[in-house]
C-alpha positions as CSV (number, residue, x, y, z in Angstrom):
1,M,110.2,71.4,159.8
2,R,112.7,68.9,161.3
3,E,115.0,71.8,162.4
4,R,112.2,72.8,164.8
5,A,110.9,69.4,165.7
6,V,114.1,68.1,167.3
7,P,114.7,71.2,169.6
8,L,111.0,71.2,170.5
9,A,111.2,67.5,171.5
10,V,114.4,68.1,173.5
11,T,112.7,71.1,175.2
12,V,109.6,69.2,176.1
13,L,111.5,66.1,177.3
14,S,113.8,68.4,179.4
15,G,110.7,70.1,181.0
16,L,109.1,66.7,181.7
17,L,112.3,65.4,183.4
18,V,112.9,68.5,185.5
19,G,109.3,68.9,186.5
20,F,109.0,65.2,187.5
21,L,112.3,65.1,189.4
22,S,111.5,68.4,191.1
23,A,108.2,67.2,192.3
24,T,109.7,64.0,193.7
25,S,111.9,66.0,196.0
26,N,108.8,67.5,197.6
27,R,108.1,64.2,199.4
28,V,111.5,63.8,200.8
29,A,112.3,64.7,204.4
30,P,114.6,67.7,204.4
31,D,116.9,66.3,207.1
32,G,118.0,63.1,205.5
33,L,117.5,60.0,203.4
34,V,114.2,58.3,203.0
35,D,116.1,55.0,203.3
36,H,119.7,54.2,203.0
37,T,119.9,52.6,199.6
38,V,121.9,53.8,196.7
39,W,118.7,54.3,194.7
40,S,117.2,56.4,197.4
41,A,120.2,58.6,197.7
42,T,120.5,59.0,194.0
43,A,116.9,59.8,193.6
44,Q,116.9,62.3,196.4
45,Y,120.1,64.0,195.0
46,A,118.6,64.2,191.5
47,G,115.3,65.6,192.8
48,G,117.1,68.1,195.0
49,V,119.2,69.4,192.1
50,A,116.1,69.5,189.8
51,N,114.1,71.4,192.5
52,S,116.6,74.3,192.4
53,L,116.8,77.7,190.8
54,V,119.9,76.3,189.1
55,A,118.1,73.6,187.1
56,W,115.1,75.8,186.4
57,F,117.4,78.6,184.9
58,W,120.3,76.6,183.5
59,V,118.2,74.3,181.4
60,P,116.4,77.0,179.4
61,F,119.6,78.9,179.2
62,A,121.3,75.9,177.6
63,L,118.4,75.4,175.3
64,G,118.5,79.0,174.2
65,R,122.3,78.8,173.6
66,L,122.4,75.4,171.9
67,E,119.1,74.9,170.1
68,S,118.2,78.4,168.9
69,V,118.9,80.0,165.6
70,S,117.2,83.3,166.6
71,V,116.3,85.1,169.8
72,G,112.7,84.4,169.0
73,R,113.3,80.6,169.1
74,A,115.3,81.0,172.3
75,N,112.3,82.8,173.9
76,T,110.0,80.0,172.6
77,W,112.2,77.1,173.9
78,G,112.6,78.9,177.3
79,A,108.8,79.4,177.6
80,V,108.0,75.9,176.5
81,F,110.5,74.3,178.9
82,M,109.2,76.3,181.8
83,A,105.5,75.7,181.1
84,T,106.2,71.9,180.6
85,A,108.3,71.7,183.8
86,F,105.8,73.7,185.9
87,V,102.7,71.8,184.7
88,T,104.5,68.4,185.1
89,H,105.5,69.4,188.6
90,D,102.0,70.4,189.5
91,V,100.3,67.4,188.0
92,H,102.8,65.0,189.7
93,T,102.2,66.7,193.0
94,W,98.5,66.4,192.6
95,L,98.7,62.7,191.6
96,H,100.8,62.0,194.7
97,A,99.0,64.2,197.2
98,D,98.5,62.9,200.7
99,V,94.8,62.0,200.7
100,A,95.1,60.5,204.2
101,S,94.8,64.0,205.6
102,G,91.1,64.0,204.8
103,V,91.3,67.0,202.5
104,G,91.0,66.1,198.8
105,P,93.8,67.4,196.6
106,A,93.0,70.4,194.4
107,P,93.1,69.5,190.7
108,P,96.1,70.7,188.8
109,M,96.3,74.4,188.0
110,A,93.1,75.0,189.9
111,S,94.0,78.2,191.7
112,A,94.7,81.7,190.4
113,T,97.9,81.7,192.3
114,L,99.2,78.7,190.3
115,W,98.3,80.5,187.0
116,L,100.2,83.6,188.2
117,T,103.2,81.5,189.2
118,L,103.1,79.8,185.8
119,A,103.1,83.2,184.1
120,I,106.1,84.3,186.2
121,A,107.9,81.0,185.5
122,V,107.3,81.3,181.7
123,A,108.7,84.9,181.8
124,G,111.7,83.5,183.7
125,G,112.1,80.8,181.0
126,V,112.0,83.5,178.3
127,I,114.7,85.5,180.1
128,A,116.9,82.4,180.6
129,G,116.5,81.3,176.9
130,T,117.3,84.8,175.7
131,T,120.3,85.1,178.0
132,G,121.5,81.8,176.7
133,F,121.2,82.9,173.1
134,L,122.9,86.2,173.8
135,S,125.8,84.4,175.5
136,R,126.8,83.0,172.1
137,R,128.0,86.5,171.0
138,R,128.8,87.9,174.5
139,P,130.2,85.0,176.5
140,V,130.5,87.1,179.6
141,T,126.7,86.9,179.8
142,A,127.1,83.4,181.0
143,L,128.3,84.8,184.4
144,V,124.6,85.1,185.1
145,L,124.7,81.3,185.7
146,A,127.1,81.8,188.6
147,L,124.8,84.5,190.0
148,V,121.9,82.0,189.9
149,V,124.1,79.6,191.9
150,V,124.7,82.3,194.5
151,A,121.0,83.0,194.7
152,E,120.2,79.3,195.1
153,L,122.8,78.9,197.9
154,A,121.5,82.0,199.6
155,R,118.0,80.6,199.5
156,R,119.0,77.3,201.2
157,P,119.4,77.2,204.9
158,L,122.8,76.8,206.5
159,E,121.7,73.4,207.8
160,S,121.7,72.2,204.2
161,W,125.5,71.8,204.4
162,R,125.1,69.4,207.3
163,S,123.0,66.8,205.5
164,G,125.0,64.5,203.1
165,I,122.6,64.8,200.2
166,S,122.0,68.5,200.5
167,A,125.7,69.1,200.9
168,A,126.3,67.2,197.7
169,E,123.7,69.3,195.9
170,N,125.3,72.5,197.2
171,T,128.8,71.3,196.2
172,T,127.5,70.4,192.7
173,F,126.2,74.0,192.4
174,V,129.5,75.5,193.5
175,L,131.4,73.3,191.1
176,L,129.1,74.3,188.2
177,A,129.6,78.0,189.0
178,C,133.4,77.6,189.2
179,A,133.3,75.8,185.9
180,V,131.5,78.7,184.3
181,V,134.0,81.2,185.7
182,V,137.1,79.1,184.9
183,G,135.7,78.5,181.3
184,L,135.1,82.2,180.7
185,A,138.6,83.1,182.1
186,A,140.3,80.5,179.9
187,R,138.3,81.7,176.8
188,S,139.3,85.3,177.6
189,R,142.9,84.4,178.1
190,A,143.0,82.4,174.8
191,K,141.4,85.3,173.0
192,A,143.9,87.7,174.4
193,A,146.8,85.4,173.4
194,S,145.6,85.2,169.8
195,R,145.8,88.9,169.3
């Protein structure tokens, strides 16, 4: 029982954290800091990283790789993470909706579009968790992480390199992709040398 409880708790807490941080970035002006404090810059950076394809794929990938004893568990952790993160994001957005506009916020998960998006997100979590699990035996599978970084950078406008916080987020993503590629190359070289 304990062998499932700990990974489940880690998965749910990861989903809560990513969903919360991701939702906080929705209220930040895209062209700069809300204010010029260290706390504001750190919060904006963390929210921007969490609101990326990178975080939403890499976390269930890591859970599938580290916390799973079977591909079924990897699927479960990926799905649970994604559902938790998605619902947390939606609830946080609803709780902090701008009611000054005169239009009351829709309750969380009120539209069919959100339910469809949740289903797609859960499927993505299953894919990420499974890919993470498969990377244990086939390390080259981890190259998908670099592809996710490329997709995230392609999704972001070119202006994102001009804002200090967004440029820091982009640089973080590039460094993560480089770390994956360098790590796989070093592993491959070490394996070849041991033969």
